[in-house]
C-alpha positions as CSV (number, residue, x, y, z in Angstrom):
1,M,84.6,196.0,171.1
2,N,85.0,194.2,168.1
3,P,81.2,194.2,165.9
4,H,82.4,190.8,164.1
5,S,82.8,189.2,167.6
6,A,79.6,187.9,168.4
7,L,78.2,187.0,164.8
8,P,78.2,182.6,164.8
9,I,80.6,181.0,163.6
10,P,79.7,178.7,160.2
11,P,79.3,174.9,160.9
12,L,82.2,173.5,158.7
13,P,80.6,171.8,154.6
14,S,80.3,167.9,155.2
15,A,81.5,168.1,151.6
16,Y,83.8,170.1,149.3
17,G,82.8,169.1,145.9
18,L,86.6,168.2,145.5
19,P,87.8,164.8,144.8
20,Y,90.4,163.6,147.4
21,L,92.3,160.8,149.4
22,V,95.2,161.9,151.5
23,C,97.0,159.6,154.5
24,L,98.7,160.9,157.9
25,V,101.3,159.2,159.5
26,K,100.0,158.4,163.4
27,N,102.7,156.9,164.5
28,V,104.4,153.5,163.9
29,N,101.4,151.2,163.1
30,W,99.1,153.1,162.3
31,V,97.6,156.4,159.3
32,Y,94.3,157.7,159.9
33,V,93.3,158.2,155.3
34,F,90.1,160.6,154.7
35,W,88.5,160.9,151.7
36,E,86.0,162.5,149.5
37,L,84.3,161.1,146.0
38,T,81.9,163.3,144.3
39,P,78.7,161.7,142.4
40,E,79.9,162.8,139.1
41,Q,82.9,160.9,139.6
42,L,81.7,157.9,140.7
43,Q,78.7,158.1,137.8
44,H,81.6,158.4,135.5
45,A,83.1,155.3,136.7
46,R,80.1,153.4,136.5
47,V,79.7,153.8,133.1
48,Q,82.7,152.5,132.1
49,L,82.0,149.5,134.9
50,P,78.1,148.3,133.5
51,S,78.2,145.6,136.5
52,Q,75.1,145.5,139.2
53,N,77.1,144.1,141.6
54,V,80.3,147.0,142.1
55,R,81.6,148.1,145.6
56,K,84.2,150.7,146.8
57,V,87.2,149.2,147.9
58,L,89.8,151.3,149.5
59,R,93.2,149.5,148.8
60,V,96.3,149.5,150.6
61,L,99.8,149.1,148.5
62,Q,102.9,149.0,150.6
63,G,106.6,149.3,149.5
64,P,108.5,151.5,146.6
65,I,107.4,153.1,143.5
66,G,107.4,150.2,141.0
67,Q,107.9,147.8,143.6
68,Q,104.4,147.8,145.7
69,Q,102.2,144.7,146.5
70,I,99.0,144.8,148.3
71,L,98.3,145.0,151.2
72,L,94.6,145.2,151.7
73,D,91.3,145.7,150.5
74,M,88.4,146.6,152.3
75,T,85.1,147.5,151.2
76,I,83.8,151.2,151.9
77,T,80.2,152.6,151.3
78,D,80.6,156.2,152.7
79,D,81.1,159.0,149.5
80,V,83.0,161.0,152.3
81,G,84.9,158.8,154.9
82,E,87.5,158.5,157.5
83,Q,89.1,155.5,158.2
84,Y,91.9,154.6,160.9
85,I,94.2,151.8,159.3
86,Y,96.6,149.6,161.3
87,L,99.7,148.6,159.6
88,P,101.9,145.4,160.3
89,Q,105.5,146.6,158.8
90,S,107.0,150.0,160.4
91,G,109.3,152.1,158.3
92,D,108.1,150.8,155.2
93,C,106.4,153.5,152.4
94,Y,103.0,152.6,152.2
95,Q,100.2,154.2,149.5
96,M,96.0,154.5,149.4
97,E,93.8,153.9,146.7
98,I,90.4,153.9,146.7
99,L,88.6,152.0,143.2
100,L,85.3,150.4,142.1
101,V,85.1,146.9,141.7
102,G,82.4,144.5,139.6
103,E,82.4,141.4,138.1
104,T,83.8,142.5,135.0
105,G,86.8,144.8,136.2
106,A,87.9,147.5,139.0
107,I,88.9,151.1,137.9
108,L,90.7,153.6,140.1
109,L,89.5,156.8,141.5
110,L,91.7,158.1,143.6
111,S,95.1,157.7,144.7
112,S,96.6,159.3,148.0
113,N,100.1,161.1,149.1
114,F,102.8,158.5,149.8
115,V,103.9,158.0,153.0
116,I,106.7,156.3,155.2
117,T,106.0,154.8,158.5
118,P,108.8,155.4,161.6
119,F,110.9,152.0,161.9
120,G,109.9,152.7,165.8
121,Q,113.1,151.5,167.4
122,V,116.4,152.5,168.2
123,S,119.0,153.1,164.6
124,S,121.9,150.7,164.8
125,S,124.1,153.3,162.6
126,E,126.5,154.8,164.6
127,D,127.7,158.2,163.7
128,Y,132.4,157.1,163.4
129,Q,132.5,161.3,163.3
130,W,131.3,161.6,166.7
131,A,134.7,161.9,169.1
132,A,134.9,160.1,172.4
133,I,136.4,161.9,175.0
134,E,139.7,161.7,175.3
135,E,140.0,162.4,171.5
136,L,138.5,165.8,172.3
137,Y,140.8,165.8,175.2
138,Q,143.4,165.5,173.1
139,H,142.6,168.8,171.4
140,F,142.4,171.1,174.4
141,P,145.8,174.0,174.6
142,T,149.0,173.0,176.2
143,P,148.1,175.4,179.2
144,F,145.2,174.1,180.0
145,M,146.1,170.6,179.8
146,Q,149.3,171.3,182.4
147,N,146.6,172.4,184.5
148,Q,144.7,169.2,184.5
149,A,145.8,168.4,188.1
150,S,144.3,171.0,189.6
151,S,140.4,170.2,188.1
152,P,139.7,166.5,189.5
153,Q,136.4,166.5,187.5
154,L,138.3,166.5,183.9
155,W,141.2,164.2,185.2
156,H,138.1,161.8,185.9
157,I,136.7,162.2,182.7
158,S,139.7,162.3,180.0
159,S,142.3,160.3,182.4
160,P,142.5,156.5,180.6
161,M,143.9,155.7,184.4
162,G,140.9,156.2,185.8
163,K,139.2,152.7,186.8
164,I,135.5,152.1,185.9
165,P,133.4,150.7,189.4
166,P,132.4,147.2,188.7
167,T,128.5,147.2,187.8
168,K,126.0,145.4,189.9
169,E,124.1,142.9,188.6
170,E,120.9,143.6,188.0
171,L,117.6,142.7,189.2
172,E,115.3,141.6,185.9
173,L,111.4,141.4,185.1
174,E,109.5,141.2,182.3
175,V,105.7,141.9,182.1
176,N,103.5,141.4,179.7
177,T,99.9,142.3,179.0
178,E,97.0,140.9,177.3
179,L,93.7,142.5,175.4
180,I,90.2,140.7,175.2
181,L,88.0,142.6,173.2
182,Y,84.7,141.1,172.7
183,G,80.9,141.8,171.8
184,R,78.2,141.2,169.8
185,T,76.7,142.4,166.4
186,T,73.9,142.1,163.9
187,P,73.9,138.3,162.9
188,G,75.0,138.1,159.2
189,A,76.9,141.5,159.3
190,V,80.9,141.9,158.5
191,L,83.0,143.4,161.7
192,F,86.1,144.8,160.6
193,I,89.0,144.7,163.8
194,Q,92.2,147.7,162.7
195,G,90.8,147.2,159.1
196,E,91.3,143.3,159.2
197,A,87.9,140.9,158.3
198,M,87.4,139.3,161.8
199,P,84.8,135.9,161.4
200,T,81.5,136.2,163.8
201,K,79.7,133.0,165.8
202,P,76.3,132.4,164.0
203,D,74.7,134.5,166.9
204,G,76.6,138.2,166.1
205,S,79.2,137.0,169.5
206,F,83.0,137.5,168.9
207,S,86.0,137.5,171.1
208,F,89.4,137.9,170.1
209,R,92.8,138.1,172.3
210,Y,95.4,140.7,171.8
211,A,98.8,141.7,173.2
212,L,99.0,145.2,174.6
213,P,102.5,147.3,174.0
214,E,103.0,150.1,175.9
215,G,101.6,153.1,175.3
216,C,97.8,153.9,173.4
217,S,96.7,151.8,171.3
218,I,93.9,152.1,168.8
219,F,91.5,149.1,167.8
220,P,88.6,150.3,165.6
221,I,85.7,147.8,165.3
222,K,83.6,148.6,162.0
223,V,80.8,146.3,161.1
224,V,78.9,146.6,157.9
225,S,75.0,145.3,157.4
226,R,75.1,142.1,154.7
227,S,73.3,144.5,152.2
228,G,76.2,147.0,152.7
229,A,74.0,149.7,153.3
230,Q,74.4,150.5,157.1
231,T,77.7,150.6,158.9
232,K,78.4,151.5,162.3
233,T,81.8,151.9,164.2
234,L,82.9,152.1,167.7
235,V,87.2,152.7,168.7
236,P,88.6,151.6,172.2
237,M,91.4,153.5,173.2
238,I,93.4,151.7,175.8
239,T,96.8,152.8,177.4
240,R,98.8,150.7,179.0
241,E,101.5,152.8,181.7
242,T,104.1,151.0,183.4
243,Y,105.7,152.9,186.3
């Protein structure tokens, strides 16, 4: 018996004391971002930005280096946090930044790695060097070709005289689904759905309608109190399966 097997596993630390901002691709439209800001880093930035009204902003940049454009600015409150971010354009380059923004300017605190999301569709490019069946058949040795009549399967596949049976007319059927997200939060709180600020009614209620694609869809819903001191996040996960 291993004497160390009975030792308890220590818990993971909530923070490591090192600044980082990491972006991971989840699928064609979603990335997962996690970060840590150190107190020394924030203190140094506040000295350079002497303003009472400062806030931390998670910025999403879209496009290759030298052609980046600001896609989204999202206010964050946690020094150590995580966030799912919805990206509307698949197959593009993205980078995240965290800035300290005040009335007189902004200071860059962290920059993430570059990521490229998948295209999410079948490529329209064809490999013209891929040989057709007829071209492959012409490269077979002569003795093998002389015996082609003894192999009805090969003859049926490779013979240009083979008739292709007419295709039957297919019956079309298209089904679309929609999702309604509704709920209520504290009046005056700021609501974010998929990283985008959304309006609420005076009583804090909300209702939004989304198209529901095939597969698993995630809708991170986050509220930030009016003072910015409190946040709460719920992440509904909906799966559509069509058989």
